[in-house]
N, C-alpha and C positions, 0 to 999 in steps of 0.2 A: 385412687389418685385424685388429687384436688383439681378443680376446674382450671385454675391458673397454671398448674403443671402441664395439663393436657394441651392447653393453648400454646405454651412455650415450646413443648415438644413437637407439636404439629407444624409450627412455623419454621423450625430449624432446617428441614430439607429445602424449603422454599428460599430461605436466606442463602444457603449454599449454592443453589441454582442461579440465583441473581448474581452472587459474587463471581461465579464462573463465567457467566455471560459478560459481565462488565470486564473481567480480566481478559477475556478473549478479545473483546471489542477494543480495548486500549493496548493490546499487544503484550500483556504480561506473560501469558502462556504461549503466545505465538512465536516464541524463539526470537530471532533477531529481526523478524519481519514486524515492524510496528506500523500500523495503518493510520492514516490521518483520522481525526476525530469524527469525520463524517462517514456514515455508512455508505453513502453513494460512491466514495472513493476507495472502499476496501476491496481487497482482492476477491473476496467472496461475492461481493455485489457485481463484479465484472466476470465472474466465473473464471477466475485466474488464481486459484489457490496455490500456495507454496507446494513444491519448489518452483520458483519462478523461472521461466525459460529464457534462454539467450535470444535477444531480439536484434535484428539488423534492419537496415533500410530495405523496405519492401517486404518485411516479414508478414506472413499471412495470419498470424495469431492476433486477430483484431481486438479480442477482449483484453489480452495482456498489454497490447499497445495502448489501448485506452487507459489502462491503469498507469502505465508509465507516463503518458501524457498528463494525467492528473497529478502525478507526483512531481513532474517537471513544473507544472503550474504552481503547485504548493511551494516549491523552492524558488519560484520567480523566474524560471528560465523558459517557460512556454507561454508566451503572451503576445498580444498584438495582432495586427491584421494577418489573416491567413493561418493563424495557429489556433485551430479549434480542436477539441477532443473528438476525433472522428474515427479512431482506430486504424488510421493509415499511417504507416511509418514512412513518410515521405521526406522531402527536403527540409521542411520546417522542424520536424521532430529530430531529424539527423543533426541539424545545426544546434538545436537546443541541447541535445545529448552531448555533443562535442563541447559546447560552452560550459555545461554543468561539469563534465569530466575535468576540464581545464581548471575551473574554479575550485574543485575539490581535490586537486593534485592527483588525479587518476590518469592512467594511460589514456590518451585521447585518440580514440578510433571510431567513435560514433556507434559503437556496439554496446548494448545493454546486457552485460554479462553479470556474473555473481558479484564482483566488486562494485560495479555501478548500481546494481539493485540494492546492495547493502547500503550504499551511500544515499540512494534515493529514498529508501524506506526508513532511514534513520532520522528521526525528528530532532535529535540532539547534535547532529553533525554540522 
């Protein structure tokens, strides 16, 4: 086998590994869960991998609440004084979720269920 053939053959597995990591990162393989371009806001970074849980006011799943808060920031609904990404589903998060749901023509209840998660994690919506 020629040296150039061995080099091309040895780099093929690495190219596939890189392609898979990139695809996962941008959500191509991740189903309908598309994460923002920043690793800091991905579900895996918050230890909140799919399937995403239903969150309500005062939910105790702080990691997933932080993910939801970041998504609300991404869409412009969680900003301003008193609205920090803290993992607490309090009044600020509840109001932001209701405003997001109203703007996206979802049922407005302040609960982050499957339809709200889909809208939050959809960067094309």
